C-alpha positions as CSV (number, residue, x, y, z in Angstrom):
1,M,19.7,82.9,-0.5
2,T,21.5,79.8,-1.5
3,E,24.8,81.3,-0.4
4,I,23.3,82.1,3.0
5,L,22.1,78.5,3.4
6,H,25.5,77.2,2.4
7,S,27.2,79.5,4.9
8,L,25.3,78.2,7.8
9,P,27.3,76.1,10.2
10,A,26.7,72.3,10.7
11,W,25.5,72.6,14.3
12,L,22.8,75.0,13.1
13,W,21.6,72.6,10.5
14,F,21.6,69.9,13.2
15,V,19.5,72.1,15.5
16,I,17.1,73.0,12.7
17,A,16.7,69.2,11.9
18,L,16.0,68.4,15.5
19,I,13.4,71.2,15.7
20,A,11.8,69.9,12.4
21,L,11.8,66.3,13.7
22,F,10.3,67.5,17.0
23,L,7.5,69.4,15.3
24,A,6.8,66.4,13.0
25,R,6.9,63.9,15.9
26,K,3.1,63.3,16.3
27,P,2.3,63.0,12.5
28,F,5.3,60.7,12.1
29,H,4.2,58.5,15.0
30,L,0.6,58.4,13.7
31,G,1.8,57.6,10.2
32,I,4.2,54.8,11.3
33,L,1.7,53.2,13.6
34,A,-1.1,53.5,10.9
35,L,1.2,51.9,8.3
36,A,2.2,49.1,10.7
37,R,-1.4,48.4,11.6
38,F,-2.3,48.4,7.9
39,F,0.3,45.8,7.1
40,H,-0.5,43.8,10.2
41,H,-4.2,43.6,9.5
42,S,-3.5,42.8,5.8
43,L,-1.1,40.0,6.7
44,R,-3.6,38.7,9.3
45,L,-6.4,38.7,6.7
46,A,-4.0,36.9,4.2
47,A,-3.1,34.3,7.0
48,N,-6.8,33.7,7.7
49,A,-7.5,33.3,4.0
50,V,-4.6,30.8,3.7
51,S,-5.8,29.0,6.8
52,T,-9.3,28.7,5.3
53,A,-7.8,27.4,2.1
54,E,-5.8,24.9,4.1
55,G,-8.9,23.7,6.0
56,R,-10.7,23.2,2.7
57,L,-7.7,21.4,1.3
58,Q,-7.6,19.2,4.4
59,L,-11.3,18.4,4.0
60,R,-10.8,17.6,0.3
61,N,-7.7,15.4,1.1
62,R,-9.8,13.6,3.6
63,E,-12.6,13.0,1.1
64,V,-10.1,11.9,-1.6
65,L,-8.3,9.6,0.9
66,I,-11.5,8.0,2.1
67,A,-12.8,7.5,-1.5
68,A,-9.5,5.9,-2.5
69,G,-9.4,3.7,0.5
70,R,-13.0,2.7,0.0
71,E,-12.3,1.8,-3.6
72,V,-9.2,-0.3,-2.6
73,S,-11.2,-2.0,0.1
74,E,-14.0,-2.8,-2.3
75,R,-11.5,-4.3,-4.7
76,H,-10.0,-6.5,-2.0
77,I,-13.4,-7.6,-0.8
78,E,-14.5,-8.4,-4.4
79,R,-11.4,-10.4,-5.0
80,E,-11.8,-12.4,-1.8
81,F,-15.4,-13.1,-2.6
82,D,-14.3,-14.2,-6.1
83,R,-11.8,-16.6,-4.6
84,I,-14.3,-18.0,-2.2
85,E,-16.8,-18.4,-5.0
86,G,-14.2,-20.2,-7.1
87,A,-13.3,-22.5,-4.3
88,M,-16.9,-23.2,-3.5
89,K,-17.7,-23.9,-7.1
90,K,-14.8,-26.2,-7.5
91,E,-15.6,-28.2,-4.3
92,L,-19.4,-28.2,-4.8
93,A,-18.9,-29.4,-8.4
94,Q,-17.2,-32.5,-6.9
95,Y,-19.6,-32.9,-4.1
96,P,-22.1,-35.2,-5.8
97,A,-19.3,-37.6,-6.9
98,L,-17.8,-37.4,-3.4
99,H,-21.2,-38.1,-1.8
100,R,-21.8,-41.1,-4.1
101,K,-18.3,-42.4,-3.4
102,L,-18.7,-42.0,0.3
103,C,-22.1,-43.8,0.2
104,E,-20.6,-46.7,-1.8
105,Q,-17.7,-47.0,0.5
106,L,-19.9,-46.9,3.6
107,A,-22.3,-49.5,2.1
108,A,-19.3,-51.8,1.3
109,I,-17.9,-51.3,4.8
110,D,-21.3,-52.1,6.3
111,E,-21.7,-55.3,4.3
112,D,-18.2,-56.4,5.2
113,Y,-18.9,-55.6,8.8
114,V,-22.1,-57.6,8.9
115,R,-20.3,-60.6,7.2
116,S,-17.5,-60.4,9.6
117,A,-19.7,-60.8,12.7
118,E,-18.9,-64.0,14.7
119,V,-21.9,-66.3,15.1
120,P,-21.5,-68.9,17.9
121,P,-22.2,-72.5,16.8
122,E,-25.4,-74.2,18.0
123,P,-25.0,-76.9,20.7
124,T,-25.4,-80.5,19.3
125,S,-28.7,-82.4,20.1
126,W,-26.9,-85.5,21.1
127,A,-25.1,-83.9,24.0
128,K,-27.9,-85.0,26.3
129,A,-27.7,-88.5,25.1
130,I,-24.0,-88.6,25.8
131,K,-24.7,-87.2,29.2
132,A,-27.2,-90.1,29.9
133,V,-24.7,-92.7,28.6
134,T,-21.9,-91.3,30.8
135,E,-24.1,-91.8,33.9
136,I,-24.2,-95.6,33.3
137,P,-21.5,-97.3,35.5
138,A,-18.8,-98.7,33.2
139,D,-17.5,-101.3,35.7
140,R,-20.8,-103.3,35.5
141,D,-20.9,-103.7,31.7
142,S,-17.9,-103.9,29.3
143,V,-20.2,-102.8,26.4
144,V,-20.7,-99.5,28.0
145,G,-17.0,-98.9,28.2
146,D,-16.6,-99.6,24.5
147,V,-19.4,-97.3,23.7
148,L,-17.9,-94.6,25.8
149,E,-14.5,-95.1,24.2
150,A,-16.1,-94.8,20.7
151,I,-18.0,-91.7,21.8
152,H,-14.8,-90.2,23.1
153,V,-13.0,-90.8,19.8
154,S,-16.0,-89.4,17.9
155,M,-16.0,-86.3,20.2
156,R,-12.3,-85.7,19.5
157,K,-12.8,-85.9,15.8
158,A,-15.9,-83.5,16.1
159,E,-13.8,-81.2,18.2
160,S,-11.0,-81.1,15.6
161,K,-13.5,-80.4,12.8
162,A,-15.2,-77.7,14.8
163,R,-11.8,-76.1,15.6
164,E,-10.8,-76.1,11.9
165,A,-14.2,-74.6,11.0
166,Y,-13.9,-71.9,13.6
167,R,-10.4,-71.0,12.4
168,E,-11.6,-70.8,8.8
169,S,-14.4,-68.5,9.7
170,A,-12.1,-66.4,11.8
171,R,-9.7,-66.2,8.9
172,E,-12.5,-65.1,6.6
173,R,-13.6,-62.4,9.1
174,H,-10.0,-61.1,9.3
175,Q,-9.8,-61.0,5.5
176,L,-13.1,-59.0,5.5
177,L,-11.8,-56.6,8.1
178,K,-8.5,-56.3,6.2
179,R,-10.4,-55.5,3.1
180,M,-12.2,-52.7,5.0
181,M,-8.9,-50.8,5.6
182,P,-8.5,-49.2,2.1
183,A,-12.1,-48.1,2.2
184,W,-11.5,-46.5,5.6
185,R,-8.4,-44.8,4.3
186,A,-10.2,-43.5,1.3
187,I,-13.0,-42.1,3.5
188,L,-10.4,-40.5,5.7
189,N,-8.6,-39.0,2.7
190,S,-11.9,-37.6,1.3
191,L,-12.9,-36.2,4.7
192,G,-9.4,-34.7,5.0
193,K,-9.9,-32.9,1.6
194,V,-13.3,-31.7,2.7
195,N,-11.8,-30.4,6.0
196,K,-9.0,-28.7,4.2
197,T,-11.5,-26.9,1.9
198,V,-13.6,-25.9,4.9
199,V,-10.5,-24.6,6.8
200,G,-9.6,-22.6,3.6
201,V,-13.1,-21.1,3.4
202,Q,-12.9,-20.2,7.1
203,Q,-9.6,-18.5,6.6
204,R,-11.0,-16.6,3.6
205,A,-14.0,-15.7,5.7
206,K,-11.7,-14.2,8.4
207,V,-9.8,-12.2,5.8
208,V,-13.1,-10.9,4.4
209,D,-14.2,-10.0,8.0
210,G,-11.0,-8.0,8.4
211,H,-11.6,-6.2,5.1
212,M,-15.2,-5.6,6.0
213,E,-14.3,-4.0,9.4
214,R,-11.8,-1.8,7.6
215,Y,-14.3,-0.9,5.0
216,E,-16.9,0.0,7.7
217,E,-14.3,2.3,9.4
218,I,-13.5,3.9,6.1
219,V,-17.2,4.5,5.2
220,Q,-17.7,6.0,8.7
221,G,-14.7,8.3,8.1
222,S,-13.1,7.8,11.5
223,D,-9.9,9.5,12.4
224,R,-8.2,6.1,12.8
225,A,-9.1,5.1,9.3
226,V,-7.8,8.4,7.9
227,R,-4.5,8.0,9.8
228,M,-4.2,4.4,8.6
229,L,-4.9,5.3,5.0
230,S,-2.5,8.3,5.1
231,S,0.4,6.1,6.4
232,S,-0.5,3.4,3.9
233,S,-0.5,6.0,1.1
234,L,2.9,7.3,2.1
235,V,4.4,3.8,2.3
236,Q,2.9,3.0,-1.1
237,F,4.2,6.2,-2.6
238,F,7.8,5.6,-1.6
239,I,7.8,1.9,-2.5
240,S,6.2,2.6,-5.9
241,L,8.7,5.4,-6.5
242,F,11.6,3.1,-5.7
243,V,10.2,0.4,-8.1
244,L,9.7,3.0,-10.8
245,T,13.3,4.2,-10.4
246,I,14.4,0.6,-11.0
247,A,12.1,0.5,-14.1
248,A,13.7,3.7,-15.3
249,G,17.1,2.1,-15.0
250,G,15.7,-0.8,-17.1
251,V,14.4,1.7,-19.7
252,L,17.9,3.3,-19.8
253,V,19.6,-0.1,-20.4
254,N,17.1,-0.9,-23.1
255,F,17.7,2.4,-24.7
256,H,21.4,1.9,-24.9
257,L,20.9,-1.6,-26.4
258,I,18.9,-0.4,-29.4
259,A,20.0,3.3,-29.8
260,R,23.1,2.5,-32.0
261,P,21.5,-0.1,-34.3
262,M,18.5,2.1,-34.7
263,A,20.7,4.7,-36.4
264,E,21.3,2.1,-39.1
265,V,17.6,1.6,-39.5
266,V,16.3,5.2,-39.6
267,G,19.6,6.9,-40.5
268,G,21.8,8.7,-38.1
269,S,22.2,12.0,-39.9
270,G,18.9,13.7,-39.1
271,S,18.1,15.5,-35.8
272,I,14.9,16.9,-34.2
273,G,15.3,19.7,-31.7
274,G,18.9,19.0,-31.2
275,Y,18.4,15.2,-30.6
276,S,19.3,12.5,-33.0
277,V,16.4,10.8,-34.9
278,A,17.8,7.4,-33.9
279,D,17.7,8.3,-30.2
280,I,14.1,9.6,-30.5
281,S,13.1,6.5,-32.5
282,A,14.6,4.2,-29.8
283,L,12.8,6.1,-27.0
284,V,9.5,6.0,-28.9
285,L,9.8,2.3,-29.4
286,I,10.4,1.7,-25.7
287,L,7.5,4.0,-24.8
288,V,5.2,2.1,-27.2
289,E,6.2,-1.2,-25.6
290,I,5.4,0.3,-22.1
291,A,2.0,1.5,-23.4
292,L,1.3,-2.0,-24.8
293,G,2.2,-3.5,-21.4
294,L,-0.2,-1.1,-19.8
295,F,-3.0,-2.3,-22.1
296,V,-2.2,-5.9,-21.4
297,M,-2.4,-5.2,-17.6
298,E,-5.6,-3.3,-18.1
299,C,-7.2,-6.1,-20.1
300,L,-6.2,-8.6,-17.4
301,R,-7.8,-6.3,-14.8
302,I,-4.6,-6.2,-12.8
303,T,-4.6,-2.4,-13.0
304,R,-7.4,0.1,-13.4
305,L,-5.9,3.1,-15.0
306,F,-8.3,3.2,-17.9
307,P,-12.0,2.7,-16.9
308,V,-13.0,2.4,-20.6
309,I,-11.0,-0.9,-21.0
310,G,-12.4,-2.2,-17.8
311,A,-16.0,-1.5,-19.0
312,L,-15.5,-3.7,-22.1
313,N,-17.1,-7.1,-22.3
314,D,-14.9,-10.2,-21.7
315,K,-14.7,-11.2,-25.3
316,T,-13.6,-7.8,-26.6
317,R,-11.2,-7.3,-23.7
318,S,-9.7,-10.8,-24.4
319,R,-9.2,-9.9,-28.1
320,L,-7.6,-6.6,-27.2
321,M,-5.3,-8.3,-24.7
322,W,-4.1,-10.9,-27.2
323,G,-3.6,-8.2,-29.9
324,A,-1.5,-6.0,-27.5
325,F,0.5,-9.1,-26.4
326,A,1.1,-10.0,-30.1
327,L,2.4,-6.5,-30.9
328,L,4.5,-6.6,-27.7
329,F,6.0,-9.9,-28.8
330,V,6.8,-8.5,-32.2
331,F,8.5,-5.5,-30.7
332,A,10.5,-7.7,-28.4
333,L,11.7,-9.7,-31.4
334,V,12.7,-6.5,-33.1
335,E,14.6,-5.4,-30.0
336,G,16.3,-8.7,-29.8
337,G,17.4,-8.3,-33.4
338,L,18.6,-4.7,-32.8
339,A,20.6,-5.8,-29.8
340,F,22.2,-8.6,-31.9
341,T,23.0,-6.0,-34.6
342,R,24.5,-3.7,-32.0
343,E,26.9,-6.5,-31.0
344,I,27.8,-7.2,-34.6
345,L,28.6,-3.5,-35.1
346,I,30.7,-3.3,-32.0
347,Q,32.5,-6.5,-33.0
348,G,33.1,-5.0,-36.4
349,D,34.7,-1.9,-34.9
350,T,36.7,-4.0,-32.5
351,A,37.8,-6.3,-35.2
352,G,39.0,-3.4,-37.3
353,D,40.9,-1.9,-34.4
354,A,42.3,-5.4,-33.5
355,T,43.4,-6.0,-37.0
356,A,45.1,-2.7,-37.2
357,A,46.9,-3.5,-33.9
358,G,47.6,-7.1,-34.8
359,I,45.3,-8.6,-32.0
360,Q,42.9,-11.4,-32.5
361,A,39.3,-10.6,-31.6
362,G,37.3,-12.6,-29.0
363,P,34.3,-14.9,-29.5
364,L,31.1,-13.2,-30.8
365,W,28.3,-15.5,-29.9
366,I,28.5,-15.2,-26.1
367,T,28.0,-11.5,-25.8
368,A,25.6,-11.4,-28.9
369,S,23.4,-14.1,-27.3
370,A,23.4,-12.2,-24.0
371,Q,22.4,-8.9,-25.5
372,M,19.8,-10.5,-27.7
373,A,18.3,-12.2,-24.7
374,M,18.3,-8.9,-22.8
375,G,16.7,-7.1,-25.7
376,F,14.0,-9.7,-26.0
377,A,13.3,-10.0,-22.2
378,L,13.3,-6.3,-21.1
379,P,10.1,-5.3,-22.9
380,F,8.2,-8.1,-21.0
381,V,9.9,-7.1,-17.8
382,L,8.8,-3.4,-18.3
383,V,5.2,-4.6,-18.6
384,F,5.1,-5.0,-14.8
385,A,5.9,-1.3,-14.4
386,A,2.2,-0.7,-14.8
387,I,1.5,-2.0,-11.2
388,P,3.9,0.5,-9.4
389,L,2.8,3.2,-11.8
390,E,-0.9,2.8,-10.7
391,S,0.1,2.7,-7.1
392,F,2.3,5.8,-7.5
393,I,-0.5,7.8,-9.2
394,A,-3.0,6.7,-6.6
395,S,-0.8,7.6,-3.6
396,A,0.7,10.8,-5.3
397,R,-2.7,12.5,-4.8
398,T,-2.6,12.0,-1.1
399,V,1.0,12.9,-0.8
400,I,0.6,16.1,-2.9
401,G,-2.4,17.0,-0.8
402,I,-0.6,16.5,2.5
403,V,2.4,18.5,1.3
404,S,0.2,21.3,0.0
405,A,-1.7,21.5,3.2
406,F,1.5,21.6,5.2
407,T,2.8,24.4,2.9
408,L,-0.4,26.4,3.4
409,R,-0.2,26.0,7.1
410,L,3.5,27.1,7.1
411,L,2.6,30.1,4.9
412,A,-0.2,31.1,7.3
413,V,2.2,30.9,10.3
414,I,4.8,33.0,8.3
415,L,2.2,35.6,7.5
416,R,1.1,35.9,11.1
417,L,4.6,36.2,12.3
418,A,5.3,38.8,9.6
419,G,2.3,40.8,10.6
420,A,3.3,40.7,14.3
421,G,6.9,41.6,13.3
422,I,5.7,44.6,11.3
423,L,3.5,45.8,14.1
424,R,6.4,45.6,16.5
425,T,8.7,47.2,14.0
426,G,6.4,50.2,13.8
427,A,6.5,50.6,17.6
428,M,10.3,50.2,17.5
429,L,10.6,52.9,14.8
430,V,8.6,55.2,17.0
431,R,11.0,54.6,19.8
432,V,14.0,55.1,17.6
433,Y,12.5,58.4,16.3
434,D,12.1,59.5,19.9
435,I,15.7,58.5,20.7
436,V,16.9,60.7,17.8
437,I,15.1,63.8,19.2
438,F,15.7,63.0,22.8
439,C,17.1,66.5,23.6
440,P,13.9,68.4,22.5
441,L,11.8,65.8,24.3
442,W,13.8,66.3,27.4
443,L,13.4,70.0,27.2
444,E,9.7,69.6,26.6
445,A,9.4,67.2,29.6
446,R,11.2,69.8,31.8
447,F,9.0,72.6,30.5
448,I,5.8,70.6,31.2
449,G,7.0,69.7,34.6
450,W,7.8,73.4,35.4
451,R,4.3,74.4,34.2
452,Q,2.6,71.8,36.3
453,Q,4.7,72.8,39.4
454,A,3.8,76.5,38.7
455,T,0.1,75.6,38.3
456,V,0.1,73.9,41.7
457,T,2.0,76.7,43.4
458,V,-0.2,79.6,42.1
459,P,-3.5,78.4,43.6
460,S,-1.9,77.7,47.0
461,D,-0.5,81.3,47.1
462,S,-3.8,82.9,46.1
463,K,-5.7,81.0,48.8
464,D,-3.8,82.3,51.9
465,P,-4.7,86.1,51.5
466,T,-8.3,85.3,51.4
467,A,-8.2,83.2,54.5
468,K,-6.8,86.0,56.8
469,P,-9.7,88.4,56.3
470,Q,-12.1,85.6,57.1
471,Q,-10.3,84.9,60.3
472,Q,-10.4,88.6,61.3
473,A,-14.1,88.8,60.6
474,S,-14.8,86.0,62.9
C-alpha cells in the first residue's frame, strides 16, 4: 500500500488535496470564524476590564490629588494666619504705648497751639482824652501846643514799647510753633508705621483670600482645580527631581572626600558583598547625616514626612531637634577631619613620588583647608535635601497615577485593535482558503448554475403540452 501511495504522481496528490480541502471547506470556515470571534470577544472583555480599571484609577488619582491639594492649601492658609497673628500680636502689643505717646504729643501740641494764639492789645483809656485835647485850637493858647507836643512824644515812646512787646510775643509764638514740628513729625512717623502695618495686613488678607478661593475649588472638586493641581504636581515633580539630582552629586562628592581616609579608620582589607567595608562605612555615615537632617527639618516643621514627630509637644520636639543637630555637628566635624586626613594621605603619596623624581611638593595647607571646609559644610547642605524629597514623594504619587492611567488606556486601545485585527484576520484566512481551492469552487458554481438553469427550463417545457388540450377543449 505504501508503494502504491509513493508511486502516485504529484498532480494526483494535488487533485486529492484540492478535493479534501473542498470537502473540508465549511468546517474550516466555521472553525476559523469561531476561533476569531472567540479571541475577538476575549480581547474586548479584557479591554473593557482594563478600561474599568483605568476609570477606577482615574477616580482614585482624582481623590488623591484633591486630598493632597487640600492639605497643601490648608498648610498655606495656616501659615498665612500664623503670620497675620504674629504681626497683629506684635503691633497690638505696642498699641497702648503708641496710644499714650500719641495722646501726650497731641496734648503738648494743643497746649502750644493755645499759647501761640495772638491776642490783640486792648485800646488805652486815655485815647478819648487825647482826642478831646487835640480838638482845642493850638493857635489860641501856647500851653495847648506844649501839651500836644508832650503827648506826641509820649505817644511815640508808647508806640515803640508796644511794637517791641508785639515782636517779643510774635517771637514767642514762632518758637512755640517751631517746637510743635518735632511732635508733628513723630506723629506722622507713628501713623506711617501704623499705615504700613495695616497695608501689610491687607496684603496678607488678599493672599489668604486667594488661598481660600483655591481651597474652595479644591473642596468642590472642580475640573479646573484638578487640572491646576495636576500641572502643579508635574512641575513640582520635575523641579524636585532636578534638585535631588544635584543633591546626589553632593553625596557623591562627599563620598569621595571620606572614602579613602575611612579605610584607615575601619581597615581597608575587608569586604561585604563584593564592596569594600570602607566604602560601605562612608556611605552609611552620609546616609546617617541625611537622616539627621530629615529629623531636624521635621522638628522645625518645615517638612511633614513623619507625622509622629509633628504630633510631639513643643518641648520634646525642641529637645529632639537640638539632639539631632548636635549629632549632625559632630558628624560634620568628623567629616572635616577625614577630609583633612585624605589630603595628608594624598600629599604623602605625592611627596614620595616627588622625592623619587627629585621634584619639590607644593603647599599643603591650601588644599587641606579647602577639603576640610567642604567636608564640614556638605552635611549641613545636604540637610536641605529634605525639602525637595518631600515634594518629590508628594508629587510622585500623582505622576505615577497619571502614567499608570495612560498605560492602562493605551493597553485597552491595543487590546481592542488586536481583537478587531484577529476578527479581520479570520475573515482573511477564509478568503485565502477559498483562493487556494478556487478551481473546485468554480466547478461547483458552474454546476449550481447549470442546475438552476435546468430547473427553470423543465417547468416551462412541462407547461406547454397541457395548455394545448385546454385550448382544443374550448
